[in-house]
N, C-alpha and C positions, 0 to 999 in steps of 0.2 A: 865707517862707510858713509858716503854722502851720495845723495841723488838730487840733482837739480832738474826740476820739472816733474813733480810728483803725480799730477793728474789724480787718478783714483787710488794711488798708493800701492799698486800692484807690485812694482819692482822693490819698493822699500820693504814691503811685507815679505816678499820672496827672499831678499837679502837677509832679513832678520831670521827667517826660518832656516836658511842655510847656516847662518852663524850658530843658531841653536843646535843644529844637527852636528855640524863639523867642528864647532868650537864650544862645546857645552860648558866648559869651565873658564871661558875667556870673559873679558869685560867689553867685548865688541858691542858697539851701539850703531844704530842706523839713524842718520840725520837727513830728513827730507826737506827740501827747500822749494817753496812755491808761493806765488802771490794769490792764487785761487781766483784769478780773473780771466783765465784762458789765454790763448795766444794773442800776441799783438805783433803780427808779422809786418815786415817792411815789404816793399815791392819785390825784393829779391827772393823772398820766401813764398813763392807762388803756390806751394802745396798746401798752405794753411789758410783757413778762413779766420777772420777776426772772431775771437772768443772760443775757438776750437780748443778742446782738451780742458774744458772748465768743469771742475767738480767742486762742490761746496766743501769747505774745510771740515765741517762737522761730519760729513759722510766719511771722509778719510779717517777721522778719529774713531768713528764707530766701527769701521772695517778693521782698524788696528786692534781695537778692544775685542771685537768678535773673534779675532785670532789669538787673543791672550798675549799680545806683544807690547802692551803699553810700557813695560819696563825696558824694552829694547829699541823701540821706534820713537824718535822725537821729530815731530813735524814743526817746521819753522815757517810762519807766514811772513814773507818779505818779498820785496821787489829786488831780484838778484842784480838788476842793472844799476841799482842805486844804494842798496842797503847791506850788501855783503861786507864791505869794509867796516861799517859800524858794528855789525854783528860780531865780527872777529876781534874788534877792539874792546868789547865788553869783557870785564875780568872773568866772568863765568865761561867765556868761550875762547879766551886767548890761548889756552893750552891745546885746543883741538888739533889733532893730526889725523890723517886718513890713510888707510891702506888701499882703498878703492873709492874712486870718484866716478860716478856715472852721470854724464851730461846728456839728458834726455829731453832736448828741446829743439835744437837745430836752428835757432834764431841768432843771428850774428851778435847783437848787443848782449844777450844773455850768456852765450858761449864765451865771448871775449872777456866779459867781466868775471865770469866764473873761473876761467883759466888764470886770470890775474890773481885771484885770491886762493884758489885751491892748489895750483901747481906747487907753490912754495910749502904748502901744508901736506903734500903727498909724500909719504915716507919713501925713502929709496927702496926700490923693489915693489913699490905700490903701482897700482894699475889705474890709468885714466881710460875709461870706457866711453866710446862715442856712439850715439845712436844714428846719426845722419851723415857719417863720413862719406865723402865723395858721392853724395846723393844729389843728382842734378837739379832737383826742385828745391833743395835747401843749401844753396851755395854759401850762405852766411857762415855756416859751421866751418867749411874748408877755408874761407877767407880768414876767419879768426885764428885757426890753427896755423896757417901759413904766416900770419903776421906775428903771433905771439910765441909760437913754438917751432920756429923754422928748422932747427937742427934735431928735433925729436923724431925718431923713426917710429912710424905707426905701422901696424900689421892689420890687414883686413881679414875678416872671417870669410872663408870661401864657401861655407855651408849654410848661410842664412842671409836674410835680408837686413834685419835690424835687431840688436845693435850691430853696427857695421865694422868697427875697428877698435883697436886698443893700443896703448903704449905703456911700456913698463919703465918707470922712472929709474934712471941709473944713479 
């Protein structure tokens, strides 16, 4: 499982707890990716202020440890817009495949680069979960999806605000 845009680690911790409950004998791990500098929005991401969603990396590690999930949650400090390719080229990460990828950021550059690297690593039947799908104040996410995944069919959740949509890879 991967999450891009960790912030306080809430979703990564939640995914790890679900894996522990529903897959107690599996080898499922959760990989959280964040640069821990907060949002760096462009003019099209009007809903965000510079530096929003900034949590110190050490706090996230403490929260993971407080939940006893250090063996399941791996936090990776990197700039998703520049370092994902290098991350996956490393021999210790080249094998990684995901059954769930949660893009929790809504910023065009991050979403576009994440799709480029995670879509090919999403297992058939795997789920791409989007937090800001069709959210008018975060048009960058929709632009990235339309450019990079034009033939993928997304389904919107009708019962909540965010996360907003998902696609199942065929």
